[in-house]
N, C-alpha and C positions, 0 to 999 in steps of 0.2 A: 483450595488446592489450587496450585499454580501448573498446568500442563506444559511441557517443553517437549522437543524433539533434539536429537543430536545430530550434528552433522560432522562428520570426519572424511578426510581426502588425503592422499598422498601420490606424489608423483613419482615417475619412473627413474628421477634423477636424483641419486644418492640416497634414496630412502626404501625402504623395506615394509613388508608387511607388520613389522612389531611398531614402525611409526603410528599405525592406525590403532593398535593396543595401548600404547602410549599415550596418544591422544584420548583416547576413549577412558582410561582410567582417570586423567586430569578431569575431564569432562564430567565424569559420574562422580568424584569427587566433589566438584563445586556445586551439582545438583543436589547431594546429599547434606552439605552445609548449608544450602538456602533452602532445603524444604521442597525442592522441585518434584513432580511427578513426571517421569519419562515415558512418554506413550508410544515413541519410536525411533528408530536410529537409520539415518541414511548415511550409506558409505560409499563411496567412489574410490575405486583403486587405480592406481597408476595414470592418473588423469590430471593433466596442469589446471589450475584456477583459472587461466585466461580462455579457457574453452568453454562455450557457451553448450557442449554436446555432452556434458556431464548428465549422464542418466539418473542417478539418485537424486542430484543437485534438481535437475528440472521436475522431478517427481514432487520433490520438497516445497518447490513453489508452486506447483499445481495443487498439491494437497493443503497449503495454507488457504486456500478459497473456502475449506470446509469449515474452518474457524475452530478446530478441535484442539490446538496448541496455542500458547500465548507467545511463546520464544524458542529460538533458534539457539542452541548453545554448541559454540565453535571452539577448538581447542585454543587457536588465537586468529585474528580476523583475516591474515591473509589464505587462511584455509577455505574460507567462504569463497573469497574472489582476490584475486592480485591487482587487476585493475581496478582503478578508484571508481571510475565512471560505470563500469559494469557493476561495482557494488553500491553504487549509490540508486542508479536505476532497479536493481532488484530488491533492494531496501524498501525502496518507495512502492513497489508492487505488495510488499510483504506489508509495509503501514497500512496500506488501505485494507487489508484483512486483519488487521489488528495483531501483527505478528512483529516483533523486534529480534534483532540478533545481539546476542551477549557473548563477550569473549569469557573463557573459563579463566584464562591466563593473564589477560591484560585489563587493569582498570584503567590503564592510560595507556594510549599508544605513543611511541617516540617518535614518530614520525608527524610534527606538528603541523606543517604545511600540507601535508597529504591529508589528514584527518580534517582540516580546515576546509580544504577542496572537497572531499566527500560530502561534508556538511552543508556546505552550502549549494552544490549539485543537488543534494538530496531536497533542499528546501526549493531550489530555482524550479526542480523536476514538477513538484505539486504546484507551484504557482504558474508556470505554463502549460500543465495540464489543464488548470481550471481555466485560463485564458483560452486555451483551445477548444473547451469545451463550450465556451461563451460562444465561439465563431461557429462551431458546430451547430448550436441552439438555434442560432440566427438563421443557419440554412434550414433546419429544420422546420422552423417556425414559418418560413416560405411555404415550404410543403404542407404545412398543417392548413394554410389560407385557402389552399386548393383542395382540401380535405384527400391528402396523398398518404401512403403508407410511409411511416418515418423509420421502418423496419423494427427489429426488437419481435415480442412475443404478438403472435397475431389470434386474437380472441377467437375460443371455439366457435365454430359456424360460420365463419369468414374465411376467405383466402385472397389472394392479391393477384390481379391481373397484369397485362404486360404494361398497362399505362399507369402501374403503380396504385390504383383504384382498388378499394376495398369490393368483393364480389362475395354473394352467397355460396357458403359451400352446404348443398342441399342435405346430405346426409347428417352431416353435425348440426347443422341449425334444428333439424328436427329433435335431436338430443336436447338443444337448448331450449325448445319450447317445450319439450316434456319436463325438463327442470321447472320451468316456470310454473307450468300447470300443476304440477306435483305439489310444489310448495304453497301455491294458492288453495289448493284443496285440502290444506291442513297436515301434510306430511311435513315431518321435521327434519333438518337437516341431515341427522345421524342416519335416519329412514332412507331417505333420499341417496346416500350416499351408499350405503350398504347395497341398495337395489341396482344402480348406476355400476358398480365394481363386479356385483353378481352376473350381471349380464355382459361383461367385457366391456364397457364403455370407457373412455380414457379423456383426459383434458387435452387441451391442446398442445400441451409437451408430451402426449403419449404416455401417460402415467396415470395410475388410479386417483381417482377424485379423494380429496380430504375435505376438512370443513372450511378451510382458507379458500382452496379452489372453487368451492362450491358458492361460496358469499360472495366472493369477486363477480362470479356470473350473475348473480341476482342482484347486483349492486351496480353492474356495466349499463351505463345510460347508452352506450352504442346499439345496443339492442332493440331500442326503439327509435333508433334512425339519427343520435345526436354523435356527430364527429368531437371527439375530444383529443386534446394533448396540450399539456403544460398549462392547464387553465383557460384554452383556448376550446369554445364549445360551439359548435356550426349545427343548427338545426336542418335536418334532412341531409346531411353530410355524408350519411352512411346508409345502404341499403338496409330497410327494415325487417326484423325478425320477429319482434314483440309488439303488440299493439299497446298504445299508452295506457289504457283502462287495466289491462292485466299486469303491467309494469309498475303502475301506481298501487295497483291493489297488493303486490308483492311486498314494495317498500313500506307501506303502511303496517304489513303484517311483521317484518323484520324489526321495523322500529319499537314495537310492541313487545317482541320476544327478545330484545336486546338486552343484555345482562350488562349493566355499568360496570366495569372493572374497577378493583380497588386503585387507589391512587397509586401509580408506580412510586417507589422511592426514587429520588433523585440521585443519578450516578454520579458520585465524585470521582474525578481524574486526579489522580497523583502524577504530575506532570516531570516530578523528578525521579522516580522510579528508574533504577538502573545507573542513575548519574549521582545519586545521592550516598554518601558511607559516612558510617562512624570515623570521626578522628582518631579514637582510642583504639579499638580492634581492628578498623578497617573491613567490618562486614556490612554488607549494603543495609539502608535502611529503606523500609518499606510501608504503604499505607496501615493506617489502623485507626479505630472510631471507638470514642468511650463517652459514656454519660456521667455528666458532673453531679453534683450534689443537687443542684438545682433543677434535676431533670432534662438539661439541654444535652444535646451529642455534639461533642468537638471530634474534631477530625485531626490526626498526627501522624508523623513519620515514627516508626519505632526501631530502634538498631537489631537485628536479627542476632545479636551477640545477646542483647538481652531477654531474646525467646530462650536462647541456650542456657541462660544465667552465667554466661560467661563474661558479662559486661555490665556496667552500671549506668550507662548514658541514657541521661534522660529524653523523653519522647519531645518533640518539638511540634508546634502548632502548625498545621498545614499551610494555612493562608500566608501566616506571618514568615516564614521561610519560603516559600513560593514567590510572594512579593518581593522579598528582598533580592532574590536571584533575578527576577525578571527586571527589576530595577538596574541591576548591576549589569546585565546584558544590553540595555537600552543605552546606557552611557558609552557603550562601546561603539555606537553608531554615529561617531562624529563625522564630520566630512572627510577630516582628514583619513580616518581609519576606514572609510568606504573606499577611497581610492587607494590606500596601501592593500587592503583584503582583496579588492578586485583584481590588481595587479599581480598579487601573489596567487591567487588561484588561477588566473589565465596560464602564469609561468609553470605552475603545476602541472595543468592540462597539457599544455604543449609538452612537457618532460617526460608525461604519461603515455603519451601516443606511441604505439607500437605501428608502425608503418609498414614493416619487414613483409609483411604478405601484401598490402596494397601496392608495394613497388614490384613485387613479383609478378603480379597480376597485369600491372603496366607493362611490365617487359614482355610478357606473353602475348596481350594485345598489340604490342609494336611490331614483336616477330611476325605475328600473323598477319598483319597489315602488309609487312614488307613482302612475305612468301606471296600475298594474294595480287601484289602490283608485280612483282616478279614473274607470275605466271601469267597475267595478263600482257605484259610485254612478250613473253615467249611465245603466247599464242599468236600476237600480230606478225611476229617475226618469221613463224614456222610455215613451210610450205605444203608438208605431208598430213593429210587429211586425219589419218588415224591417229596420229600423235596430237594432232590439234584437239580430236574428240576426246581423248584420255586426260588433256590439260583442262578443257571445259567441265569433265565429270568431277575435276577436283575443286572448282569453284563454290559449290554449293557448300561442300564440308568445311571449307576456311570460312564462308561467310555464316555457317552455323555456331562452329568454334567461338567465332568473334562475338556472335551475340551472347553467348553463355559466359565469357569472359566479361563483357560489358557488365551482364547483370551481376556477375560475382562482384566485380569492382563497386558496383551501386551498393550491393550489400556491406561490403566493407567499409565503404564511405559513411553509410549511415549508423556504423557503429564508433565512429570517431567523434570526439569531443570538438566541437567548433565553437567555444563560446568567445565572447569578446569582453573587454573591460567595460563599454557602455552598458551591455546585458547585465551583467553582476552589478554594476552602481545603479541600474534602475531597479534591480530585485532588492538590494539593501536599503534603498531610498524608500521603497515602499514600506518594507520593514518599520524604517524610523517612524513612518506616518501611520504604524498599524494602531488598532483600539486594543489597550493595555488590558480590557476586561474579556476580549474575546479569547476562548479557551483555544480556539486554533491556532490563534497568532501567538499567545504565551507557548504553545508546544513549538511551534516553528523557531521561536527566539532560542529556546533552551537546546532544542536539537541543533541549531546552527552553530552557537557559541559556546554550549558548556561541554567541556570534554569530562570533569568530575569535579564532585563537591566532597569535601572533607569536613564535618559539622562537630565541632566541641561543644561542652556546655557555656563557654564563656567567648568562641569565636568561631568564625567561619572562613576555611580557605578554598577559594574558587578557582579551578586551573581551566583555562579557556582553549579554544580549540585554535585561535590565533597564536599561539606559541610564544606570547608574552609571558614574563615571570609570573606565578602564583599569586592572586590577591588574596590578601588576609584581611578580616573585618574584625578587629580587637575589640572584646568586652561589649560588644552590641547588643547581644542576647540579653545576658544576666543583667546588665545595666537596666533594662526597661521591664523587670519583674518587680512589681510593688505590690506589697501585702495588701495595700488598700485598695487595689486595682482589679477587679473581677478579670477584665479583659485580659490584663498584663500576667495574671496567675495562670492563664490557661496557654499562654506561650509554652512553656514545659508542662509536662503532665506529673501533677502531686497528688491530687485529690480525687483519681478513679483507680479502679482496680486495674493492675497490671494483667496481661495476658497469661 
């Protein structure tokens, strides 16, 4: 069962409460058609989509961290955010939490250049966040060489001194020693947890102990004085809490008690989900697996209309259709197209900029500085002491107001998109050189270039974000099905039971 949430919004301009109910009905129908399980609804009333102050919207973004839902369903994409850059930014945050935004009303957006811009922005946001992470990692590695704290969670039993060095927190250090000794004396993890929680002890996060938190403590090399960070280990880089003999004894017992978990099934990611539609009934096609006569498991995309018994579209082999789409995406990355896309995205970014508030703030700052100058001139020309004092009293107020306005300007500027053609060309050129077998690379290609795919039994129509005419590949699918070829037989599913 796929869990989803609804997001509905109406602004005060030419819209009423009925707009919410209308949006909600369309979203509910869409969820029913696709068998989605609605676990929550977020509704903002009389708030514009360009505002980041939407309380329910922000709560929804925050709740996505819990990973309790897979999709956010909106009536149409402008209900999510009217600004493309904001939309791309929030979608990137959601993507990290495994959440995607689906429009109940739009399979394809009619603003091709805007969709392309958003897709490229989303891809670039992820690319540059990785680049930034690498720079941050380099700085943190320098800290690690000095055995300094790099932030994040502080292990139970330690605190951080003014010099960013780890120091022993005596009260909690005794708890750590107690945990190690109990385990070495034969107590089980469950018994130790029960005892600690009953005595009111908590983890470094100030929450009750569980099996994961306890095992992390029992495996943490820092307690015997080894500083660790991202593969770096420095002996005697930390103040010691546990001696080597006790630490090693605990490791031996843990290894003996370790139960080898069953091999987890490899997770198959269906990268065309939400992009792939049946050409006949226009229902979405989603992932499905089945076992063939030989006992081999095959992975497919199946039309949701088939599940509802309203369509007879054949299933299609997952790898086959994904490889075909990836191949078509890579064909777009010619030098000529890269230049064209870069110019188009930059032009759209400029068109999307809303500088109204920035202009207002700059005018306020200019007026404030003018008043400050006039006041200073008045002070110099005034011979009346009481008047001069009253003028002087106004100076700090103007300076404080000026600082506040400058801070607001900085915030507003940080929300503006300032992309250049070389930046986008660099990103697209990196995509051109990517590893076709890397799942993240494949997903980035699809999200950047594919708007929608309509699949028939004898052809496929791809609609790209680039705004070009739809590309249809005729007869490529059925022509490769040969009764004498077991691999080709499995391009479409005829030899396993349908769901």
